[in-house]
KOLPA-865600 format. One record per residue (C-alpha): y, z, x; residue in one letter; residue number from 1. Coordinates in nm, 4 decimals, decimal comma. Example, Ala and Ser with C-alpha at 12.3 -4.5 7.8 and 13.67 -1.06 7.14 Angstrom:
v/w/u/residu/num
-0,4500/0,7800/1,2300/A/1
-0,1060/0,7140/1,3670/S/2
// end
This chain:
v/w/u/residu/num
-0,0071/-0,0208/-0,0019/M/1
0,3174/-0,0791/0,1632/A/2
0,6140/0,1195/0,1574/G/3
0,9387/0,0229/-0,0616/S/4
1,1811/0,2326/0,1083/F/5
1,4230/0,1129/0,3933/P/6
1,2660/0,0321/0,7376/A/7
1,4927/0,3332/0,8632/D/8
1,3404/0,5845/0,5978/T/9
1,2851/0,9306/0,7442/R/10
0,9839/1,0841/0,8014/F/11
0,9779/1,4928/0,7132/L/12
0,7064/1,7003/0,7944/A/13
0,6996/2,0992/0,6483/Y/14
0,2750/2,0886/0,6451/C/15
0,1196/2,2542/0,8761/S/16
-0,2082/2,1683/1,0939/Q/17
-0,5478/2,1783/0,8965/K/18
-0,8588/2,1984/1,0312/K/19
-1,1640/1,9705/0,9437/G/20
-1,1868/1,6263/0,7224/R/21
-0,8581/1,5280/0,5912/R/22
-0,6608/1,1864/0,5374/M/23
-0,3099/1,1670/0,5513/G/24
-0,0408/1,0524/0,2686/V/25
0,3211/0,9816/0,3261/S/26
0,4944/1,0706/0,0075/I/27
0,8228/0,8699/-0,1036/P/28
1,0870/1,1265/-0,2318/A/29
1,4495/1,1753/-0,3073/W/30
1,6247/1,4507/-0,1142/A/31
1,9297/1,5691/-0,3206/H/32
2,1323/1,7943/-0,1416/R/33
2,2710/2,0693/-0,3564/V/34
2,4619/2,3887/-0,3692/T/35
2,1991/2,6352/-0,4907/A/36
2,1661/2,9967/-0,5925/P/37
1,9357/3,1901/-0,3100/L/38
1,8101/3,5414/-0,3930/I/39
1,6909/3,6872/-0,0640/P/40
1,4220/3,9414/0,0094/R/41
1,4453/4,2233/0,2503/R/42
1,1163/4,3894/0,3612/G/43
1,0430/4,7180/0,2577/L/44
1,0540/4,9996/0,4904/D/45
0,7889/5,2048/0,6686/L/46
0,9127/5,4774/0,4565/F/47
0,9169/5,3025/0,1148/Q/48
0,5779/5,1323/0,1308/R/49
0,4372/5,5189/0,2282/V/50
0,5895/5,6962/-0,1013/I/51
0,5361/5,3903/-0,2895/L/52
0,1570/5,3654/-0,2067/G/53
0,1493/5,7410/-0,2701/L/54
0,3007/5,7321/-0,5930/S/55
0,0260/5,4478/-0,6689/Q/56
-0,2935/5,6685/-0,5787/A/57
-0,1049/5,9698/-0,8259/G/58
0,0604/6,1530/-0,5341/V/59
0,4212/6,2088/-0,6523/R/60
0,5575/6,5633/-0,6068/R/61
0,8428/6,5654/-0,2721/P/62
0,6362/6,8567/-0,1047/D/63
0,2887/6,7107/-0,1524/R/64
0,3688/6,3914/0,0200/I/65
0,5482/6,5789/0,2651/S/66
0,2256/6,8122/0,3397/A/67
0,0544/6,4602/0,3686/L/68
0,3065/6,2964/0,5805/T/69
0,4493/6,5751/0,8064/Q/70
0,8171/6,4142/0,6605/L/71
1,0381/6,7282/0,5793/H/72
1,0510/6,7406/0,1928/P/73
1,3852/6,6974/0,0863/R/74
1,3636/6,3063/0,2917/L/75
1,0587/6,2497/0,1022/C/76
1,3237/6,3399/-0,2424/A/77
1,5774/6,1299/-0,1068/Y/78
1,3044/5,8275/-0,1030/I/79
1,1652/5,8809/-0,3849/I/80
1,4939/5,8928/-0,5519/D/81
1,6375/5,5651/-0,4050/Q/82
1,3149/5,4391/-0,5273/S/83
1,3831/5,4822/-0,8652/K/84
1,7476/5,3431/-0,8291/H/85
1,6091/5,0109/-0,7109/A/86
1,3576/5,0225/-0,9789/G/87
1,0454/5,0411/-0,7706/L/88
0,9423/5,4011/-0,9359/L/89
1,0182/5,5272/-1,2820/D/90
1,2111/5,8349/-1,3755/R/91
0,8688/6,0177/-1,3697/H/92
0,7978/5,8921/-1,0137/G/93
0,5401/5,6274/-1,1031/E/94
0,4896/5,2635/-0,9590/I/95
0,6784/5,0106/-1,1921/T/96
0,5595/4,6542/-1,1847/Q/97
0,8338/4,5701/-0,9622/H/98
0,6960/4,8267/-0,7301/G/99
0,3862/4,7152/-0,7361/A/100
0,4722/4,3837/-0,6371/E/101
0,7139/4,5022/-0,3751/A/102
0,4192/4,7006/-0,2286/L/103
0,2043/4,3662/-0,2626/R/104
0,4183/4,1175/-0,0814/T/105
0,6230/4,3868/0,1301/G/106
0,9740/4,2796/0,0370/T/107
1,2018/4,3826/-0,2537/V/108
1,5105/4,1470/-0,4265/D/109
1,8605/4,1658/-0,3060/E/110
2,1660/4,0286/-0,4772/D/111
2,2068/3,6478/-0,5274/T/112
2,3276/3,4122/-0,2840/E/113
2,4327/3,0349/-0,2622/W/114
2,3582/2,8020/-0,0305/S/115
2,3108/2,4617/0,0275/V/116
1,9420/2,2980/-0,0084/R/117
1,8040/1,9992/-0,0091/Y/118
1,5529/1,9295/-0,3912/V/119
1,3299/1,6106/-0,4196/F/120
1,2353/1,4000/-0,6839/S/121
0,9436/1,1506/-0,7444/D/122
1,0824/0,7799/-0,7379/P/123
0,8311/0,6685/-0,9659/R/124
0,8373/0,9752/-1,2521/T/125
1,1910/1,0962/-1,1834/G/126
1,0324/1,4933/-1,1830/R/127
1,1458/1,7172/-0,9251/L/128
0,9330/1,8577/-0,6744/W/129
0,9058/2,2901/-0,7016/P/130
1,0226/2,3411/-0,3934/R/131
1,3444/2,3265/-0,1925/T/132
1,4339/2,3315/0,1629/A/133
1,7278/2,4361/0,3866/E/134
1,7103/2,1237/0,6296/R/135
1,5618/1,8049/0,6309/L/136
1,2444/1,8668/0,8808/T/137
1,2141/1,5133/1,0741/D/138
0,8451/1,4400/1,1572/A/139
0,7874/1,3473/1,5477/Y/140
0,6810/0,9877/1,4564/V/141
0,4246/0,8168/1,7238/L/142
0,4101/0,4764/1,5634/H/143
0,5384/0,3428/1,1958/R/144
0,4101/0,0130/1,0422/A/145
0,4476/-0,1433/0,6611/R/146
0,1446/0,0029/0,4995/D/147
0,1189/0,3781/0,7307/H/148
0,2583/0,5752/0,9540/V/149
0,1296/0,7994/1,2530/V/150
0,2833/1,1095/1,3207/I/151
0,2204/1,4343/1,5482/E/152
0,1726/1,7833/1,3668/L/153
0,1251/2,1247/1,5774/G/154
0,3061/2,1765/1,8864/T/155
0,2971/2,0351/2,2427/A/156
0,0099/2,2341/2,3589/G/157
-0,1811/2,2051/2,0994/V/158
-0,0846/1,8688/1,9293/P/159
-0,2634/1,6925/1,5843/D/160
-0,2139/1,3605/1,5247/R/161
-0,2424/1,1996/1,1567/V/162
-0,2633/0,9082/1,0486/R/163
-0,0856/0,8736/0,6814/A/164
-0,1041/0,6497/0,4136/L/165
0,2361/0,5194/0,3100/R/166
0,3225/0,4628/-0,0557/M/167
0,4788/0,2690/-0,2971/N/168
0,7789/0,3810/-0,3849/A/169
1,1022/0,2490/-0,6682/D/170
1,4098/0,2128/-0,4018/P/171
1,6081/0,2395/-0,7374/R/172
1,8906/0,5119/-0,6435/R/173
1,8408/0,8029/-0,9001/P/174
2,0638/1,0105/-1,1007/A/175
2,1702/1,3856/-0,9419/P/176
1,9063/1,6293/-1,1128/P/177
2,0736/1,8726/-1,3709/A/178
2,1711/2,1971/-1,3260/A/179
1,9010/2,3770/-1,5270/D/180
1,6686/2,1354/-1,3517/Q/181
1,7859/2,2749/-1,0198/V/182
1,7570/2,6344/-1,1183/L/183
1,4123/2,5883/-1,2251/E/184
1,2975/2,4401/-0,8816/V/185
1,4867/2,7596/-0,7223/V/186
1,2953/2,9891/-0,9240/R/187
0,9290/2,8223/-0,8659/R/188
1,0028/2,7962/-0,5191/D/189
1,0809/3,1532/-0,5073/R/190
0,7940/3,2373/-0,7115/Q/191
0,5541/3,0336/-0,4702/A/192
0,5999/3,2046/-0,1729/G/193
0,5610/3,5600/-0,3259/L/194
0,2767/3,4230/-0,4243/N/195
0,1411/3,3191/-0,1026/A/196
0,2656/3,6407/0,0367/R/197
0,1058/3,8766/-0,2474/A/198
-0,2799/3,6701/-0,1632/Q/199
-0,2038/3,6885/0,2524/E/200
-0,1407/4,0498/0,1718/F/201
-0,4526/4,1426/-0,0092/A/202
-0,6238/3,9243/0,1769/R/203
-0,5350/4,1303/0,5612/V/204
-0,5860/4,4687/0,3350/H/205
-0,9010/4,3607/0,1367/N/206
-0,7376/4,4598/-0,1820/L/207
-0,9114/4,2834/-0,4950/A/208
-0,8313/3,9584/-0,5792/P/209
-0,4880/3,8934/-0,7762/L/210
-0,4576/3,7309/-1,1129/A/211
-0,4901/3,3629/-1,1277/D/212
-0,1916/3,2403/-0,9303/L/213
-0,2298/2,8710/-0,9378/E/214
0,0665/2,6826/-0,9941/E/215
0,1514/2,6039/-1,3031/E/216
0,2860/2,2058/-1,3920/Q/217
0,6268/2,1797/-1,4362/A/218
0,8176/2,0269/-1,7099/T/219
1,1678/2,1182/-1,5644/Y/220
1,4385/2,2137/-1,7640/G/221
1,2852/2,4292/-2,0254/T/222
1,0949/2,6508/-1,8014/R/223
1,3134/2,9176/-1,7374/L/224
1,2118/3,2349/-1,7661/A/225
1,3301/3,4342/-2,0310/A/226
1,4032/3,7499/-1,9131/D/227
1,5686/3,6483/-1,5606/E/228
1,9559/3,6938/-1,5566/E/229
2,0506/3,2985/-1,4944/L/230
2,3432/3,2124/-1,2165/P/231
2,6643/3,0309/-1,3319/E/232
2,5268/2,6974/-1,4321/L/233
2,8494/2,5321/-1,3118/S/234
2,8085/2,6509/-0,9410/R/235
2,4732/2,4247/-0,8981/V/236
2,6824/2,0696/-0,7597/T/237
2,5150/1,7789/-0,6075/S/238
2,6380/1,7032/-0,2922/I/239
2,6744/1,3323/-0,1525/G/240
2,4533/1,0591/-0,2281/D/241
2,0627/1,1417/-0,2499/P/242
1,8579/1,0109/0,0852/E/243
1,5243/0,8060/0,0736/P/244
1,2502/0,9860/0,2613/V/245
0,9013/1,0120/0,2929/E/246
0,6880/1,3051/0,3018/I/247
0,3959/1,3614/0,4852/V/248
0,0880/1,5856/0,2739/G/249
-0,2434/1,6394/0,3525/L/250
-0,5602/1,6134/0,1354/I/251
-0,8650/1,7948/0,2545/Q/252
-1,2569/1,7542/0,1344/A/253
-1,3599/2,0533/-0,0626/A/254
-1,6382/2,2626/0,0847/S/255
-1,9538/2,2479/-0,0718/A/256
-1,8824/2,5291/-0,3321/D/257
-1,5716/2,4168/-0,4446/G/258
-1,4815/2,3462/-0,7937/T/259
-1,3062/2,0730/-0,9615/G/260
-1,1888/1,6742/-0,8056/Q/261
-1,3912/1,7899/-0,4538/G/262
-1,0520/1,7866/-0,2725/W/263
-0,8010/2,0239/-0,2069/I/264
-0,4221/1,8886/-0,2565/A/265
-0,2085/2,0888/0,0267/H/266
0,1262/2,1548/-0,0959/D/267
0,3247/1,9063/0,1450/P/268
0,5883/2,1781/0,1832/F/269
0,3260/2,4222/0,3102/G/270
0,2960/2,6864/0,0789/V/271
-0,0480/2,7011/-0,0532/G/272
-0,1986/2,4155/-0,3075/T/273
0,0279/2,1841/-0,5112/N/274
-0,0226/2,0546/-0,8967/A/275
0,2461/1,8272/-0,8545/M/276
0,0557/1,6351/-0,5657/F/277
-0,2928/1,6584/-0,7171/S/278
-0,1788/1,4847/-1,0081/E/279
0,0084/1,2119/-0,7900/M/280
-0,3633/1,1667/-0,6050/I/281
-0,5686/1,1135/-0,9577/I/282
-0,2989/0,9056/-1,0389/L/283
-0,2988/0,6714/-0,6926/W/284
-0,7029/0,7097/-0,7157/S/285
-0,6913/0,5402/-1,0566/A/286
-0,4602/0,2831/-0,9227/E/287
-0,7860/0,1527/-0,6703/G/288
-0,6752/0,0013/-0,3472/G/289
-0,5957/0,1309/-0,0108/A/290
-0,5743/0,4873/-0,1055/F/291
-0,8852/0,4860/-0,3646/A/292
-1,0804/0,3646/-0,0600/S/293
-1,0089/0,5947/0,2060/Q/294
-1,0458/0,8907/-0,0338/L/295
-1,4023/0,7710/-0,1418/D/296
-1,4548/0,7434/0,2345/E/297
-1,3437/1,1004/0,3082/L/298
-1,5500/1,2311/0,0199/M/299
-1,8652/1,0154/0,1432/A/300
-1,8594/1,1788/0,5098/E/301
-1,7860/1,4723/0,3597/Q/302
-2,0996/1,4869/0,1433/G/303
-2,3198/1,4016/0,4055/S/304
-2,1578/1,6560/0,6155/R/305
-2,2215/1,9316/0,2935/I/306
-2,5780/1,7911/0,3294/R/307
-2,6687/1,8268/0,6602/S/308
-2,5099/2,1761/0,6741/S/309
-2,6818/2,2402/0,3357/H/310
-2,9812/2,1159/0,5509/G/311
-2,9557/2,4007/0,7945/K/312
-2,8818/2,6676/0,6064/S/313
-3,1918/2,5617/0,3795/M/314
-3,3721/2,6278/0,6793/E/315
-3,2397/2,9297/0,8006/R/316
-3,2600/3,0784/0,4455/A/317
-3,6621/3,0129/0,4367/R/318
-3,7102/3,1130/0,7634/A/319
-3,4902/3,4700/0,6449/Q/320
-3,7239/3,4587/0,3001/A/321
-4,0728/3,4164/0,4937/E/322
-3,9789/3,7136/0,7172/T/323
-3,9301/3,9358/0,4219/E/324
-4,2201/3,7974/0,2402/L/325
-4,4420/3,9007/0,5442/I/326
-4,2682/4,2830/0,6062/K/327
-4,3664/4,2975/0,2158/E/328
-4,7048/4,1499/0,1626/F/329
-4,8122/4,1141/0,5402/G/330
-4,9209/3,8789/0,8074/P/331
-5,2233/3,7369/0,5655/G/332
-4,9989/3,5516/0,3755/V/333
-4,9068/3,3106/0,6100/R/334
-5,2569/3,1982/0,5957/R/335
-5,1832/3,0725/0,2755/D/336
-4,9290/2,8386/0,2910/P/337
-4,9442/2,7224/-0,1266/G/338
-4,8718/3,1071/-0,2026/V/339
-4,5630/3,1339/0,0709/L/340
-4,4499/2,7966/-0,0349/G/341
-4,3876/2,9450/-0,3823/K/342
-4,2817/3,2886/-0,2740/L/343
-4,0411/3,1068/-0,0613/K/344
-3,8812/2,9270/-0,3476/D/345
-3,8763/3,2368/-0,5735/L/346
-3,6872/3,4360/-0,2825/Q/347
-3,4673/3,1418/-0,2344/L/348
-3,3700/3,1556/-0,6161/A/349
-3,2987/3,5590/-0,5759/A/350
-3,0579/3,5064/-0,2769/Y/351
-2,8394/3,3371/-0,5814/E/352
-2,8473/3,5403/-0,8468/P/353
-2,5134/3,3867/-0,9825/G/354
-2,6560/3,0867/-1,0646/R/355
-2,8652/3,0715/-1,3860/E/356
-3,0442/2,7843/-1,2748/K/357
-3,1997/2,9941/-1,0281/S/358
-3,4038/3,1448/-1,2862/V/359
-3,5831/2,8162/-1,3612/G/360
-3,6973/2,7813/-1,0612/V/361
-3,7933/3,1261/-1,0333/A/362
-4,0260/3,1101/-1,3122/M/363
-4,1787/2,7945/-1,2196/A/364
-4,2891/2,9251/-0,9129/A/365
-4,3997/3,2789/-1,0569/S/366
-4,6061/3,0532/-1,3165/F/367
-4,7446/2,8176/-1,0213/A/368
-4,8972/3,1711/-0,8924/L/369
-5,0396/3,2759/-1,1999/F/370
-5,1925/2,9391/-1,2510/E/371
-5,3843/2,9456/-0,8804/E/372
-5,4558/3,3336/-0,9580/L/373
-5,6474/3,2321/-1,2679/F/374
-5,8419/2,9218/-1,1184/F/375
-5,9711/3,1215/-0,8084/R/376
-6,0697/3,4133/-1,0325/L/377
-6,2633/3,1576/-1,2209/A/378
-6,4087/3,0340/-0,9406/V/379
-6,4382/3,3459/-0,7688/A/380
-6,5603/3,5552/-1,0876/Y/381
-6,7649/3,3017/-1,3028/P/382
-6,8819/3,3608/-1,6556/M/383
-7,2822/3,5116/-1,6520/P/384
-7,5549/3,2459/-1,6967/Q/385
-7,6264/3,3630/-2,0728/D/386
-7,2946/3,3124/-2,1587/Q/387
-7,2335/2,9956/-1,9738/A/388
-7,5089/2,7872/-1,9713/G/389
-7,5223/2,7369/-2,3689/P/390
-7,1675/2,6082/-2,3216/L/391
-7,2400/2,3580/-2,0697/A/392
-7,5497/2,2122/-2,2301/D/393
-7,3143/2,1430/-2,5177/R/394
-7,0337/1,9917/-2,3339/A/395
-7,3048/1,7883/-2,1527/A/396
-7,5055/1,6586/-2,4464/Q/397
-7,1430/1,6094/-2,6325/R/398
-7,0232/1,3894/-2,3003/R/399
-7,3696/1,2348/-2,3397/H/400
-7,3051/1,0851/-2,6874/R/401
-7,0198/0,9895/-2,6322/S/402
-7,1366/0,7465/-2,3315/R/403
-7,3093/0,6187/-2,6128/G/404
-7,6734/0,7974/-2,5833/R/405
-7,8913/0,8205/-2,8985/T/406
-8,0415/1,1564/-2,9804/G/407
-8,0722/1,3680/-3,2726/P/408
-7,7419/1,4636/-3,4274/P/409
-7,5909/1,8041/-3,3520/L/410
-7,4111/2,0463/-3,4609/Y/411
-7,0385/2,0897/-3,2990/W/412
-6,8677/2,4196/-3,3298/P/413
-6,4941/2,3891/-3,3317/R/414
-6,5028/2,5467/-2,9954/G/415
-6,5346/2,9211/-2,9429/I/416
-6,3093/3,0648/-3,1761/A/417
-5,9438/3,2053/-3,0831/A/418
-6,0729/3,5388/-3,2063/D/419
-6,3334/3,5255/-2,9621/T/420
-6,1060/3,4713/-2,6232/I/421
-5,8295/3,7815/-2,8294/R/422
-6,1207/4,0084/-2,8599/K/423
-6,2419/3,9740/-2,4574/A/424
-5,8637/4,0004/-2,3715/A/425
-5,8804/4,3206/-2,5899/E/426
-6,1592/4,4097/-2,4470/E/427
-5,9847/4,4506/-2,0856/I/428
-5,6764/4,6404/-2,2133/G/429
-5,3990/4,3597/-2,2811/E/430
-5,1888/4,4547/-2,5611/S/431
-5,0501/4,1549/-2,7209/E/432
-5,2752/3,8262/-2,6917/V/433
-5,0058/3,5265/-2,7772/P/434
-5,1964/3,2748/-3,0239/I/435
-5,0686/2,9966/-2,7846/A/436
-5,2963/3,1166/-2,5218/L/437
-5,6522/3,1008/-2,6948/T/438
-5,6624/2,7333/-2,8014/G/439
-5,9263/2,6469/-2,5748/A/440
-6,2226/2,4616/-2,6817/S/441
-6,5680/2,5203/-2,6208/S/442
-6,6142/2,1879/-2,4605/D/443
-6,3460/2,2552/-2,2194/D/444
-6,5192/2,5565/-2,1041/I/445
-6,8125/2,4157/-2,0732/G/446
-6,6997/2,1104/-1,8564/R/447
-6,5772/2,4056/-1,6450/F/448
-6,8507/2,6249/-1,6059/V/449
-7,0927/2,3026/-1,5776/G/450
-6,8983/2,0110/-1,3830/D/451
-6,7220/2,1510/-1,0862/A/452
-6,5653/1,7915/-1,0085/R/453
-6,3758/1,8570/-1,3116/S/454
-6,2041/2,1972/-1,2626/R/455
-5,8932/2,0649/-1,0932/K/456
-5,7896/1,8708/-1,4355/G/457
-5,8090/2,1759/-1,6203/A/458
-5,5794/2,2805/-1,8242/S/459
-5,4177/2,6524/-1,7721/F/460
-5,5665/2,7692/-2,1208/R/461
-5,9218/2,6760/-2,0336/T/462
-5,8938/2,8579/-1,6984/V/463
-5,7519/3,1946/-1,8803/L/464
-5,9879/3,1918/-2,1236/A/465
-6,2458/3,1399/-1,8500/V/466
-6,1337/3,4358/-1,6855/C/467
-6,1101/3,6751/-1,9839/L/468
-6,4626/3,5905/-2,1298/L/469
-6,6012/3,6405/-1,7971/S/470
-6,3684/4,0030/-1,7534/A/471
-6,5084/4,1168/-2,0956/A/472
-6,8513/4,1021/-1,9661/R/473
-6,7866/4,2162/-1,5742/R/474
-6,6743/4,5453/-1,5084/G/475
-6,5683/4,4082/-1,1088/D/476
-6,3423/4,1530/-1,2362/H/477
-6,0621/4,2015/-1,0664/P/478
-5,8376/4,0688/-1,3803/L/479
-5,8986/4,4300/-1,4884/R/480
-5,7417/4,6054/-1,2538/A/481
-5,4433/4,3429/-1,2915/T/482
-5,3999/4,4210/-1,6709/V/483
-5,4081/4,7619/-1,6344/A/484
-5,0852/4,7358/-1,4056/D/485
-4,9316/4,5280/-1,6635/R/486
-5,1359/4,5344/-1,9859/P/487
-4,8697/4,2373/-2,1572/S/488
-4,9298/4,0381/-1,8613/L/489
-5,0320/3,7677/-2,1120/L/490
-4,7674/3,7932/-2,3407/A/491
-4,5522/3,7527/-2,0114/D/492
-4,7045/3,4722/-1,9334/L/493
-4,6905/3,3029/-2,2444/N/494
-4,2745/3,3505/-2,1949/T/495
-4,3033/3,1689/-1,8577/L/496
-4,4739/2,8791/-2,0136/R/497
-4,2385/2,8226/-2,2792/Q/498
-3,9625/2,8346/-2,0579/I/499
-4,1450/2,6078/-1,7781/R/500
-4,1679/2,3674/-2,1094/N/501
-3,8295/2,4079/-2,2375/G/502
-3,9440/2,5819/-2,5948/Q/503
-3,7068/2,9164/-2,4309/Q/504
-3,3974/2,8908/-2,2829/H/505
-3,3696/3,2206/-2,1478/R/506
-3,5785/3,5848/-2,1406/L/507
-3,2654/3,7352/-2,3608/G/508
-2,9874/3,9254/-2,3152/S/509
-3,0361/4,0375/-1,9703/G/510
-2,8340/3,8939/-1,7039/S/511
-2,9710/3,6499/-1,4416/V/512
-3,0397/3,9152/-1,1442/A/513
-3,2447/4,0862/-1,4035/D/514
-3,4278/3,7792/-1,5184/D/515
-3,5403/3,7036/-1,1267/L/516
-3,6184/4,0505/-1,1168/Q/517
-3,8530/4,0414/-1,3657/W/518
-4,0014/3,7112/-1,1956/C/519
-4,0363/3,8626/-0,8860/R/520
-4,2290/4,1899/-0,9865/D/521
-4,4371/3,9336/-1,1736/L/522
-4,4498/3,7370/-0,8804/A/523
-4,5511/4,0383/-0,6619/A/524
-4,8444/4,0948/-0,8852/L/525
-5,0076/3,7707/-0,8557/A/526
-4,9751/3,7250/-0,4686/T/527
-5,1618/4,0839/-0,4431/R/528
-5,4372/3,9506/-0,6273/Q/529
-5,4204/3,6231/-0,4391/L/530
-5,4231/3,7622/-0,0699/L/531
-5,7795/3,9177/-0,1798/T/532
-5,9341/3,5505/-0,2644/L/533
-6,0130/3,2534/-0,0560/P/534
-5,7247/2,9859/-0,0846/P/535
-6,0130/2,7697/-0,1667/A/536
-5,7864/2,4994/-0,3363/T/537
-5,4894/2,2774/-0,2997/D/538
-5,3356/2,3118/-0,6436/R/539
-5,0484/2,4472/-0,5106/I/540
// end
């Protein structure tokens, strides 16, 4: 995009260096020189800061303050009195909202002064930037071309070269800004500085995050604060003609956990981020061309870096998870790679308890562990022959008939009745037996116990039925001890199955962290049994 301003246009730089991947933009603007109100700020002295801090903590009597600070009580009383006159404390000595702000920012207001400053308007829309500048600060230009400019930020010892794309601009000279617009710009500029100082103060002193100080988008001329004492509008005047300038702005790719558009619009005037700049970026990107291409390249490269970084982070996280799992279950868990893999998935989900999709990952891993547990139990603890033999024979006969073989007609029961499986579960101590888990047919069970080749394709209900029928007849079956530890095991497994199959969304009213802990408890129960059985399958 070619700049439309004159060839001798001044390039201004108010922004600071930014580390990481970024792209530069040379933003056209008209600089208006105006007389504007300036409300200076002075810093809180050490004594005021101590008094305000103690007041906020509930210590307000001069004698108690004196005992804590070793200052004379009369001096403490004098500082309290002066703070009340300044509106930092109320008549009871409690800190006011103004005092709390002063404590956060470390500054207090003084009387309004007037100064000559610059305000800037967008040539395309005519809107004013919500910032002022005392002077036009020229950038150190290394090279200028029709479509870009190369400038150097930083210091001579630490130079930072930025290539900035020049954007189109309307060369028509705009009208001077209205007085109320200038006042609104001054107010917003002042508030942005206070917000930045408050956030920095909170960060340095490890305080709780402040309320959202995101800059509101300006609609100048109608946003003056109703409770502010406004300076005289007649004293706001424009001096000379507006000057065309281009201001360097930086766009940085957001981090992997960033929100919004995926990029950060750093304030071209060096105060945090800027909503007006963000709107311009969206508009320029929608128009396509060189700007959209460069922004896409920035995002693509950052995405590649994020994926690479994410891959390395995941490797470290999985190594940490393995260490923790070995501490919990012993080194034997390494000899069962399938079980260890599912446990790692669950552990990694537990590292991110703020993400609801972590619960889905954890539930899938827990259910897979129980699928493997029941399969191994069904193989290691088969049904007694007097029970398994007839089922296998009937399944074989039916299989022969389905292949066209002739023979006497057979009576085929619909399968082992659901109440038979339910009674077997109750026999080993199950408190609740969901109907959905008792629907295995006699043919499926017969094929499982009679044909080893068909086992891997068996459904969960079939394998579960084999385990329950076997455990009801065998006093040494490990499932009896597992159910004794958790009598609601089948009901819990049915919940896992429903969530895995999309029939249910969440456990209930508990938090994500509670759901993850529920999954971990179930998985630990399965794992302790799995590690006593030979890892004879590759199902997981």
